[in-house]
C-alpha positions in Angstrom: -40.9 8.4 -13.0 -41.1 9.9 -9.5 -41.9 13.4 -8.5 -40.9 14.9 -5.1 -43.2 17.8 -4.3 -43.3 20.5 -1.6 -39.6 20.6 -1.2 -37.7 23.6 0.3 -34.6 23.2 -1.8 -31.5 24.9 -0.3 -30.3 27.7 -2.5 -33.2 27.4 -4.9 -36.1 29.6 -3.7 -38.0 29.3 -7.0 -38.0 25.5 -7.1 -40.2 23.2 -5.0 -40.4 20.0 -7.1 -37.9 17.4 -8.3 -38.6 15.0 -11.2 -36.6 11.8 -11.1 -36.2 9.3 -13.9 -33.7 6.4 -14.1 -31.9 7.6 -11.0 -31.2 11.1 -12.3 -32.9 14.5 -11.9 -34.9 15.0 -15.0 -36.1 18.5 -14.0 -36.0 20.8 -10.9 -38.5 23.6 -10.7 -42.3 24.2 -10.3 -45.3 22.5 -11.8 -43.3 19.7 -13.4 -46.3 17.7 -14.6 -47.4 14.2 -14.0 -45.4 11.3 -12.6 -46.0 7.6 -11.8 -45.3 8.3 -8.2 -45.6 11.5 -6.2 -43.9 11.9 -2.9 -44.8 14.8 -0.6 -41.8 16.2 1.3 -44.1 18.4 3.4 -42.1 21.6 3.0 -39.0 20.1 4.6 -35.6 21.4 3.8 -33.8 19.5 1.0 -30.0 19.6 0.5 -27.5 17.9 -1.6 -26.0 15.1 0.5 -23.5 15.8 3.3 -19.9 15.5 2.3 -17.1 14.4 4.7 -13.9 15.2 2.8 -11.4 14.2 5.6 -11.8 11.0 7.6 -9.6 8.1 8.7 -11.6 5.0 8.1 -8.7 2.6 8.9 -8.4 4.2 12.4 -12.0 4.2 13.5 -12.7 2.7 17.0 -8.9 2.0 17.4 -9.0 4.2 20.5 -11.7 2.2 22.3 -10.8 -0.3 25.0 -8.8 -0.3 28.1 -5.4 1.2 27.8 -6.0 2.9 24.5 -6.6 6.5 25.8 -4.4 9.3 24.5 -3.3 10.6 27.9 -1.7 13.9 26.7 -4.4 14.5 24.1 -1.8 15.5 21.5 -1.3 14.7 17.9 2.1 13.1 18.5 1.0 10.7 21.2 -1.8 9.6 18.8 0.7 8.8 16.1 2.9 6.9 18.5 0.1 4.8 19.8 -1.1 4.0 16.3 2.4 3.0 15.3 2.7 0.7 18.3 -0.7 -1.0 17.8 -1.1 -1.2 14.0 1.4 -4.0 13.8 -1.4 -6.4 14.6 -3.8 -4.9 12.1 -5.5 -7.2 9.6 -7.6 -6.5 6.4 -10.6 -7.9 8.3 -10.1 -5.5 11.1 -9.8 -2.5 8.7 -12.9 -3.7 6.8 -15.0 -4.1 9.9 -14.0 -0.7 11.3 -14.5 1.0 7.9 -17.9 -0.5 7.4 -19.2 0.6 10.7 -17.7 4.1 10.3 -19.3 4.4 6.8 -22.6 3.0 8.2 -22.6 5.8 10.9 -21.8 8.5 8.4 -24.4 7.4 5.9 -27.1 7.1 8.6 -26.4 10.9 9.2 -26.9 11.8 5.5 -23.3 11.6 4.3 -22.9 10.2 0.7 -19.4 11.4 -0.1 -16.3 10.6 1.9 -12.6 11.2 1.4 -10.6 8.9 3.7 -6.9 9.1 4.4 -5.4 5.6 4.5 -2.0 5.0 6.3 0.5 3.5 3.8 3.4 3.4 6.2 2.9 -0.4 6.4 4.9 -2.7 4.2 1.8 -4.8 3.5 -0.4 -1.8 2.7 -3.1 -3.6 4.8 -5.4 -0.6 5.1 -5.2 0.4 1.4 -6.0 -3.1 0.2 -9.0 -3.4 2.5 -10.4 0.0 1.6 -10.0 -0.4 -2.1 -12.3 -3.4 -1.8 -14.7 -1.4 0.4 -14.8 1.5 -2.2 -15.9 -0.9 -4.9 -18.3 -2.8 -2.8 -20.2 0.3 -1.5 -20.1 2.5 -4.6 -23.9 2.4 -4.9 -24.2 3.7 -1.4 -21.3 6.1 -0.9 -18.7 7.8 -3.1 -15.4 7.0 -1.4 -12.1 8.6 -2.3 -8.9 7.2 -0.8 -5.8 9.2 0.1 -2.4 7.4 0.1 -1.2 8.9 3.4 2.2 8.4 5.0 1.1 8.7 8.6 4.6 8.1 10.1 6.3 10.4 7.7 7.5 10.4 4.1 11.1 10.2 5.2 10.8 9.1 8.8 9.3 5.8 7.8 11.7 3.8 5.7 10.3 3.0 2.3 7.3 5.4 2.5 8.0 7.0 -0.8 7.9 3.6 -2.6 4.8 2.6 -0.7 3.0 5.8 -1.5 3.7 5.3 -5.2 2.6 1.7 -5.0 -0.7 2.8 -3.4 -1.2 5.3 -6.2 -0.5 2.5 -8.7 -3.1 0.3 -7.0 -5.8 3.0 -7.4 -5.6 5.5 -4.6 -7.3 8.7 -5.7 -5.2 11.3 -3.8 -1.6 11.7 -2.7 -1.1 12.7 0.9 1.6 13.9 3.2 2.5 15.2 6.7 5.5 17.5 6.4 5.3 18.9 10.0 6.0 15.4 11.3 9.3 15.1 9.5 12.5 15.6 11.5 13.4 19.0 10.0 12.0 21.8 7.9 14.2 20.7 5.0 12.9 17.1 5.2 9.3 18.4 5.3 9.8 20.7 2.3 11.5 18.0 0.3 8.7 15.6 1.1 6.2 18.0 -0.4 8.3 18.4 -3.6 8.3 14.7 -4.1 4.6 14.2 -3.2 3.6 16.9 -5.7 5.7 15.3 -8.4 4.1 11.9 -7.7 0.6 13.5 -7.9 1.4 15.1 -11.2 2.9 11.8 -12.5 -0.2 9.9 -11.7 -2.6 12.8 -12.4 -4.3 12.5 -9.0 -5.3 15.1 -6.4 -3.3 16.2 -3.4 -4.4 16.4 0.2 -1.8 17.3 2.8 -2.0 17.2 6.6 -0.4 20.7 6.8 0.9 22.5 9.8 -1.4 20.7 12.3 0.2 22.5 15.2 0.1 25.8 17.1 3.6 27.0 15.9 3.1 30.3 14.0 6.4 29.7 12.3 5.3 26.3 10.8 5.3 27.3 7.1 4.6 24.2 5.1 1.4 25.7 3.8 3.6 28.3 2.1 5.8 25.6 0.6 2.8 23.6 -0.7 1.1 26.6 -2.2 4.3 27.6 -4.0 4.8 24.2 -5.4 1.3 23.8 -6.8 1.3 27.4 -8.1 4.4 26.5 -10.2 2.6 23.5 -11.7 -0.8 25.2 -11.9 -2.2 22.4 -9.6 -3.9 24.5 -7.0 -7.5 23.5 -7.8 -6.5 19.8 -7.4 -4.7 20.5 -4.1 -6.1 20.7 -0.5 -4.3 21.8 2.6 -6.0 20.1 5.5 -5.9 21.5 9.1 -3.5 24.4 8.6 -4.0 25.1 12.3 -0.8 27.2 12.6 -2.2 29.7 10.1 -4.7 30.6 12.7 -1.8 31.6 14.9 0.3 33.4 12.2 1.1 37.1 12.2 -1.5 39.1 10.4 1.0 40.7 8.1 2.3 37.3 7.0 -1.3 36.1 6.6 -2.2 39.0 4.4 0.7 38.3 2.1 -0.3 34.6 1.9 -4.0 35.4 1.2 -2.9 37.0 -2.1 -1.0 33.9 -3.0 -3.9 31.6 -2.1 -6.2 33.6 -4.3 -3.7 33.2 -7.2 -3.2 29.5 -6.7 -6.9 28.7 -5.9 -5.8 26.1 -3.4 -8.5 24.4 -1.3 -8.7 24.1 2.5 -10.3 21.6 5.0 -10.8 22.4 8.6 -11.7 19.8 11.2 -13.3 21.9 14.0 -14.0 19.3 16.7 -10.8 17.4 16.4 -8.5 20.4 16.2 -10.3 22.1 19.0 -9.5 18.9 21.0 -5.9 18.5 19.9 -4.5 22.0 19.7 -3.7 24.4 22.5 -2.4 21.6 24.6 0.8 23.5 25.5 -1.1 26.8 26.1 -2.2 28.0 29.5 -4.2 31.1 28.6 -5.1 32.5 26.2 -5.6 29.0 24.8 -5.7 28.5 21.0 -8.5 26.5 19.5 -6.8 25.0 16.5 -8.9 26.5 13.7 -7.5 28.0 10.5 -8.7 31.4 9.2 -12.1 30.0 7.9 -13.9 33.3 7.4 -11.0 35.1 5.8 -10.2 32.2 3.4 -13.9 32.1 2.3 -13.9 35.9 1.8 -10.7 35.4 -0.2 -12.5 33.2 -2.6 -10.9 29.9 -1.6 -12.9 26.8 -1.1 -13.1 25.8 2.6 -14.9 22.6 3.8 -15.5 21.2 7.3 -14.8 17.5 8.1 -15.1 15.0 10.9 -11.5 13.6 10.8 -11.8 10.9 13.4 -14.3 8.7 15.2 -13.1 7.2 18.5 -9.5 6.7 17.6 -6.1 7.5 19.1 -6.4 11.1 18.3 -10.0 11.9 19.1 -12.2 10.0 21.6 -15.6 11.2 20.3 -17.3 11.7 16.9 -20.1 9.8 15.1 -20.1 11.1 11.6 -22.8 13.6 12.2 -21.9 16.6 10.0 -24.5 18.8 11.7 -22.4 18.5 14.8 -19.3 19.4 12.9 -21.0 22.4 11.3 -22.4 23.6 14.6 -19.0 23.5 16.3 -17.2 25.0 13.3 -19.4 28.0 12.8 -19.1 28.8 16.5 -15.3 28.5 16.6 -14.9 30.5 13.4 -17.4 33.2 14.4 -19.3 32.4 11.2 -22.6 33.3 12.9 -23.9 36.5 11.3 -27.4 35.6 10.0 -26.2 35.9 6.4 -23.4 33.5 7.1 -25.7 31.0 8.9 -28.0 31.0 5.9 -25.2 29.8 3.6 -23.3 27.7 6.2 -24.5 24.4 4.8 -22.0 25.0 1.9 -19.3 24.1 4.4 -20.5 20.5 4.6 -22.1 20.1 1.2 -21.0 21.8 -2.0 -17.6 23.0 -0.7 -16.6 19.4 0.1 -17.8 18.3 -3.3 -15.5 21.0 -4.9 -12.6 19.7 -2.8 -13.3 16.2 -3.9 -13.8 17.4 -7.5 -17.1 15.6 -7.9 -19.2 18.7 -8.9 -20.2 17.1 -12.2 -22.1 14.4 -10.4 -23.2 16.5 -7.4 -26.0 19.0 -6.9 -29.8 19.2 -7.3 -29.8 19.9 -11.1 -31.2 18.3 -14.2 -29.2 15.4 -15.6 -27.3 14.8 -12.4 -27.7 11.8 -10.1 -30.8 12.1 -7.9 -28.9 12.3 -4.6 -30.2 14.4 -1.8 -31.2 14.5 1.9 -34.2 15.8 3.7 -33.9 17.6 7.0 -36.5 18.1 9.8 -36.7 21.9 9.2 -38.2 24.3 6.8 -35.2 26.6 6.1 -31.4 26.7 6.6 -31.4 29.0 9.5 -33.9 26.9 11.5 -32.1 23.7 10.6 -28.8 25.0 11.9 -30.2 26.6 15.0 -32.1 23.5 15.9 -29.4 21.0 14.7 -32.1 19.4 12.6 -32.0 15.6 12.1 -31.8 14.0 8.7 -35.2 12.4 7.9 -34.3 10.8 4.6 -31.3 10.1 2.4 -32.0 9.4 -1.3 -29.3 8.1 -3.7 -30.0 7.6 -7.4 -33.6 8.3 -6.7 -34.0 5.5 -4.1 -34.2 5.8 -0.4 -31.1 4.8 1.6 -33.2 5.4 4.7 -36.3 7.3 5.8 -37.4 8.1 9.4 -40.2 10.0 11.0 -39.7 13.3 12.8 -39.1 12.9 16.5 -42.2 13.3 18.7 -42.9 12.9 22.3 -44.7 9.6 22.9 -46.4 11.0 26.0 -46.8 14.7 26.0 -48.4 17.4 28.1 -50.8 19.5 26.2 -48.3 22.3 26.5 -45.7 20.3 24.5 -48.0 19.1 21.7 
């Protein structure tokens, strides 16, 4: 039995010890008694692991190399470049990219990832590779896979059959991209069929929804109505919803009431959408964020995500959720001291709710002993300083541990 002492546990001011047995939390509190091994966390901040609920592991590093730059910086050029280049994709390439992407994320304290996987490929190359990776790395990371028709449910011939085949193979989530279809009617019909497939296979839904600056892009409204009808809101996530940040306030107010009723979830990708959106604007220039604060105040679950790492859509990214959080709270004006103190929810427990892994997530008795340790003493200091992750523990064992950064040679003033 292990006991971790002197822990500053996020959201648990009255607890400073964690007792771990057989990979699970046996108790969390104070003065928990004797243990075979005692580990002093030296008053460092302890969080449940970071969650990245929206990533594209099959695309990682595809944007590297000469001639791979997205010149316009738009979503649509990214899709076209991927379409042109994925024809030479192999399982080995996907596996290698995914492994390196997961390695980067895990090294930054991520232990839960939802990855969209392009199924607009007759061979389902990416899905086959990532199903194997999911099983191989299950002791290191919890990986969910979204069957995602990147080139369109109707625009790509046979996408509907491929999506269903991917679900039959074991994909966890049904995806879609209605704003990429050739008309509003096609986009709305794609959502109807995707929702029906999700219900048929009893899986979650995660839609790339209104990832544009058009205030009249209304697929979020369609998705919300469909899942309200089937009481499926808690199992549904609307990712991006950039256009909702440009929508008329009167329309937004109406929709907020419907979102509260449906209990639909939201994912915002702050860095990527700040990069992609506003490309047709001069000034004022939109920044691509949905109404994060308002949705949170409305009672809906909102999580932040990385989205891409060096692919055709986004040239940066390294899986560091602290960077995502820092950018997101600035862009959303989520920077009142009370908001900062609870902002870690956006990259931890809210992502776990979106992925519906709450039963196995959290620093509580009888749950897996999964947590990270940050180089800070409290949430405010950690976010202000962009604190590094010093350790990541899964099932009571270290995935990694590192010493706090120090200056090797330092003037007395800096010591």
